C-alpha positions as CSV (number, residue, x, y, z in Angstrom):
1,X,-131.7,-54.5,101.0
2,X,-134.0,-55.0,98.0
3,X,-131.6,-53.2,95.7
4,X,-128.8,-55.4,96.7
5,X,-130.9,-58.5,96.3
6,X,-132.0,-57.3,92.9
7,X,-128.4,-56.5,91.9
8,X,-127.3,-60.0,93.0
9,X,-130.1,-61.7,91.0
10,X,-129.7,-59.7,87.8
11,X,-125.8,-59.7,87.7
12,X,-125.4,-63.1,86.0
13,X,-127.9,-62.0,83.3
14,X,-125.9,-58.8,82.7
15,X,-122.6,-60.9,82.6
16,X,-124.0,-63.0,79.8
17,X,-125.2,-59.9,77.9
18,X,-121.8,-58.1,78.3
19,X,-119.8,-61.1,77.2
20,X,-122.0,-61.7,74.1
21,X,-121.6,-58.0,73.2
22,X,-117.8,-58.4,73.6
23,X,-117.8,-61.4,71.2
24,X,-117.3,-59.0,68.2
25,X,-114.1,-57.5,69.8
26,X,-110.8,-58.5,68.2
27,X,-109.0,-61.3,70.1
28,X,-112.1,-62.3,72.2
29,X,-114.0,-65.4,71.1
30,X,-115.6,-67.6,73.7
31,X,-118.1,-69.5,71.5
32,X,-119.8,-69.5,68.2
33,X,-123.4,-69.4,69.6
34,X,-125.8,-66.5,69.2
35,X,-128.3,-67.9,71.7
36,X,-128.2,-66.5,75.3
37,X,-129.3,-69.8,76.9
38,X,-126.7,-71.8,75.0
39,X,-124.1,-69.2,75.8
40,X,-124.9,-69.3,79.5
41,X,-124.7,-73.1,79.4
42,X,-121.3,-73.0,77.9
43,X,-120.1,-70.4,80.5
44,X,-121.4,-72.7,83.2
45,X,-119.6,-75.7,81.8
46,X,-116.3,-73.8,81.2
47,X,-116.1,-71.6,84.4
48,X,-118.8,-72.8,86.8
49,X,-121.2,-70.6,88.7
50,X,-118.3,-68.2,89.7
51,X,-117.9,-67.2,86.1
52,X,-121.3,-65.5,86.2
53,X,-120.2,-63.3,89.1
54,X,-116.8,-62.1,87.9
55,X,-116.6,-58.4,88.7
56,X,-119.6,-58.6,91.2
57,X,-117.8,-57.2,94.2
58,X,-116.8,-53.8,92.7
59,X,-120.4,-53.3,91.5
60,X,-121.7,-54.3,94.9
61,X,-119.4,-51.8,96.6
62,X,-120.9,-49.1,94.4
63,X,-124.5,-50.2,94.9
64,X,-124.6,-50.5,98.7
65,X,-123.5,-47.0,99.6
66,X,-125.8,-45.6,97.0
67,X,-128.8,-47.4,98.5
68,X,-127.9,-46.2,102.0
69,X,-127.6,-42.6,100.8
70,X,-131.0,-42.7,99.2
71,X,-132.4,-44.1,102.5
72,X,-130.8,-41.3,104.5
73,X,-132.0,-38.5,102.1
74,X,-135.6,-39.7,102.0
């Protein structure tokens, strides 16, 4: 339960980080800012809260069984 909650809380921060890393890729340009907070504000304005959680479900599907397997083993 704690791992799932931590994953849910940290996922938006990872989304901002991944998108900023992708800014240098050809054909991908979301904004000109280099500041994480301003970037997150622009994401929120353009896509809403749902933009921070794109791709969340596949990661959650990976995380939940892993947590249960650790609980069973220990």
